[in-house]
C-alpha positions in Angstrom: 51.9 13.5 -48.7 52.5 15.4 -45.5 52.0 13.1 -42.5 51.1 15.9 -40.0 47.6 16.6 -38.8 46.7 20.3 -39.4 44.4 20.3 -36.3 46.4 18.6 -33.5 49.9 18.5 -35.1 50.2 14.7 -34.7 53.0 13.4 -36.9 55.2 10.3 -37.3 56.4 8.6 -34.2 59.6 6.6 -33.9 60.4 3.2 -32.4 62.0 -0.1 -33.0 61.2 -3.2 -35.1 62.1 -6.1 -32.9 62.7 -9.5 -34.5 62.3 -12.9 -32.9 66.1 -12.9 -32.3 65.6 -9.6 -30.5 67.4 -7.6 -33.1 66.3 -4.0 -33.2 66.1 -1.6 -36.1 64.6 1.8 -36.2 61.2 2.4 -37.8 58.5 5.1 -38.1 54.9 4.8 -36.9 53.0 6.9 -39.4 49.9 8.9 -38.3 46.6 7.9 -40.0 46.1 11.2 -41.8 43.4 11.7 -44.4 43.0 14.6 -47.0 39.4 15.9 -46.5 37.4 18.9 -47.4 36.6 21.0 -44.3 34.7 24.2 -43.7 37.0 27.0 -42.6 36.5 30.8 -42.4 33.3 30.6 -44.4 34.8 28.5 -47.2 35.8 25.0 -48.1 39.5 24.0 -48.0 41.3 20.7 -48.3 43.4 19.7 -45.2 45.3 16.8 -43.9 43.5 15.7 -40.7 44.1 12.6 -38.5 41.2 10.2 -38.1 41.0 10.9 -34.3 40.3 14.6 -35.0 37.7 13.6 -37.6 36.0 11.2 -35.3 36.0 13.5 -32.3 34.4 16.3 -34.3 37.2 18.8 -34.2 36.6 19.6 -37.9 33.4 20.3 -39.8 33.4 18.2 -43.0 32.1 19.8 -46.2 29.5 18.0 -48.2 30.5 16.0 -51.3 30.2 17.9 -54.6 27.4 16.7 -56.8 28.1 16.3 -60.5 25.0 17.3 -62.4 21.6 15.6 -62.0 22.5 12.0 -61.4 19.5 9.9 -60.5 
């Protein structure tokens, strides 16, 4: 799964894991990216979008498909 937001370009960050003995090892902070259906250019597409862009309204989410007449 691509960990880059297609709206803002946010991707993985880097840093250190620090133990109680103050040992440091490199680690990655992964962006919270979700695969959602969005309206784009008059159609619906699936994109990877970070949760901050979803919450802030930078993308217009498409409605969920209905499967027949479920009541």
